[in-house]
N, C-alpha and C positions, 0 to 999 in steps of 0.2 A: 500575553492576548491582544486578542483583531479588535480594531473598534469599532464605530459602527460605518466609518467611509473605505473599510475594507485593509488599510493599513495596518503593520504591527508594530511594536515597538521591541520588541527582541532581534538584535542582528543574526545575520543569517538565517531567517526566517520570513518569508517575505505570503502573507494568507491577504486572499480575497473572495470573494463573492462575485454569480456572474449566477444571480437568479437562484437556482437550488445544487449551481454546481460550487461547491468551496474549492478554489485554488490553491494548493498548496509549492511550495515553490522554499527551494534551498539552496540557497545562494551565500555562498564563500569560494564564488570565483578566483580567489588567490591559492585557493587548497584543494581545487578542483571537485566543488557543492562536497568536503566533506565535511563531514559530523564532528561540531563539537562540543563538548560538554552540555555548556547552556543550548546548544541547538536538541540538545535529544533532552531537555526539560523541557524547550518551547513547543518539540511538538506532540510531551504527554498532551501540556495545557491546547493546543490548538486542537485536540483529536476527543479532545472530553468534552470542551469545546460546542464539536460536529457533533455528540453522541446529543447532548442537549437541545439543541435545536436543530426543533420539527422543520423547518424550512431548509434546511438543508439535507437532500436527498441524495448526491453522489460526490466522492471526495479526491479531484485527481491529484496525482505527487507527482514531483515534476523536478528538475534541474534547469540552474538558471542558466541561460549561454545553450551552447551548440558544442561543450567539450567535453559535460559532463553532464553524469542521472547524477550520481552520488560517489565517489572515488570509497565509499567507507567510512572509518574514524577518524579524527584528526589526529595520526601517530604525534603529529608533533607539541601537540601539550601530555604526552604519558607520561612524561619525568617529571611533571608537573603533578598530574592530576590520575594519574595511576602507574604508578611504580610500587607500594608500600599493600603489604597483603590490605589493610581498611581502607584507603584510595582505592581497587580494585572491587572490594564489595562494593562500595560506595558508586563509583562510575558503572557496574556491570548493571546493579537496581534502577541506577534512573534508566537505564539503557530498556534493561527488561520493560522497565516500564512505557516505554513509548510505542516499542512493540507490542507488544499484549493487550492496546487502546488498538493498534494497528489492527492487527492480525481480530478480533474479537471483535468491535466495530462492526456494528451493526444496519452499514448502513455501506451500498458499493462504494469500492472505490480500482480507482485505475491510476497501475504507474505510467507513464507518459515519458519511455528510455530515450533520450537524443546525446550520444557521445555513451563515454566509461561509465557501468557499471557494475562492480569494484563492490568484494569483501562484504564490509556493511549494505552495503546499498544496495549487493546485490538483494541481501536476504530484506531489506527491508522491501523495493521492487515485488519478491515474493511472497510478502506478505497482501499484499494487494490481491482483487480477486481475480485484473484483468490486467495485460500488462501489450501496448504497446511499443514498440521502437520501431526508427528510424533503418536504412541500409544501414551503416556504417554505425549504429551502437557497437561496443564490445561490452565483454562480459566475462569475468573472473572469480575466482575466491585467492586470492593470494599467502594465505594465514603459513601454509608450509613453507612457502619461502621466506615468511620471516617469525619462525619457531612459538608462528601461537596456535593456540587448540582451537579446532572449528567449535564449538560453545552445541550440549543436549539441544538446545530449542532454535541452532541458525541448524542444526542436521534434519530434524525433525518438519520444519520449515520445506525445505531441500525435499526432501522424501515426497513430500502431497504434492509434490507437484513434476517431478524428473524420475525417469528409470535410473535402477540403481548403478544401476552400472556407467549414466554419462554420469552418477553424482560424485560413481569415485573416478574416474578422471579429472572430474574437477577437481577435487579434494585432494588429491597423491602429485599433482601434477601442480597443482598451480597455476600452467596458463591460459593465457587466453582467448575466448572462442567471439569469433565473429557471430554476426546477425544468422546468415545459413546455416551457424550451426546450433542458436537462439530456436531458429521456427524449427528447424527436424528435430531437437530432445525435446521439443512441447514446452520449451522455457518462455516465450516469447507464443499471443495467441495471438499478431498479427505485427506485418512487419514491413513495414512503407517509407516510401521514397521525401527524402527531408521538404522538400517543396512542397508537400501537401501531409505531415503530417501534422501539425497545428491542428489542423481540421479533418481529417481524419480524429483527433483526440477532442475536439469538442462535440462533433456530429454523436460520437461512442458515449458522449456524458448526457447530451440533449435526451439521444432514445434512452437510457437508461434510466434517467431523471423522472422520463416522461410515463414510466411505466407505475405500475403501484407500492408502492412505501411499505404497506404489511406483510404482500407477497416477498420481498428482495427478504425482510426481515428475519419474514419464515429459511427460506434458504440460509443467509448465512449463522441464523441459528445452529438448522442443523449439519451446515460442514462445520461449524466451530465443535461442536460437539462428537461427529461424526470422526473427525479426522487428526484431533487433538486433544481430546477429553480421556484420560485414563483411563473412567466408565464412562462412558454416554448417557447424558441426562437426558432418556424416549419421554416422561415427562418433560421436560421443558418443549421439547421438540414439540410434544401433540399437544400442549399449552401453546403455541408459537401458532404452530395451523387453527387450533377453534378462537383463535382471537381473530385469524384473517378470516374463517366463515363468516363471525360474528357481524363481521366490521361493514361497514355503508360502502366503503371500497369493494367489496366483492361486490354488491346490490349495484352500484352503478357499473362493475364490469360487464356483468351478466346482460344489462340496460341497456348500455353500450354497444353490447356485440347485437343485442335484437333490432338495436334500433341504425344499426350500421354507420356509426357514428363515434370519431374518438375519444377516451373519456378521458373522463377530468375527475380526476382520485387525488385525497385530500387526503389519506395518510391515518382516517379511521372509517 
């Protein structure tokens, strides 16, 4: 878990808080920031902490260094930790817990993609609400080249972002695509030069953090239900809307508009 100083005790995942923005850094440069089983556990734990902290308004997920955002799972540990049927089940369950918490987090998330974004790393990025990349970023789903299935959860996540023909090309070829394709296909929201990348991520996170948290929550619940639920819970969406309308933040938003000043949202 994260200490008050923002340091993390888990190798492979660094977490820091800058006001309302939580930055989670995948830090495994020797493996191009590939995710180990322990890192999946840590990510699930840190996302749970961010969900519980009222002060946390935006989560930024990024990779350490400039070589890779995340190269997927750490295949080097598969023989030891993902070879038997039971190990595969446990591994998949732990990974699913982390990805489910990222997707269902009722706070905005940003994937800051610098370098390679491969396999499970691309799945992580697509689970975030927004994606920014550098102009040198690359993307691929190489499962077909490794003899792996691309699991249902991953296909569903990609279909929520990518046009089906583009998804078919990525999965069937396993080929690597550059940032030009990523922008053309709608894989990323913005592509910026490396020299201004960090500033662009910081500015976007600050802009989102200044907006109303309950409005964000309402949006996230609606998207979660409409995009991923087998049967959307419309009552949950309407309940979130009602909470928003009845909040102090709603009154603050209307008052600040009338008074032509910047709103000060508190999240209640």
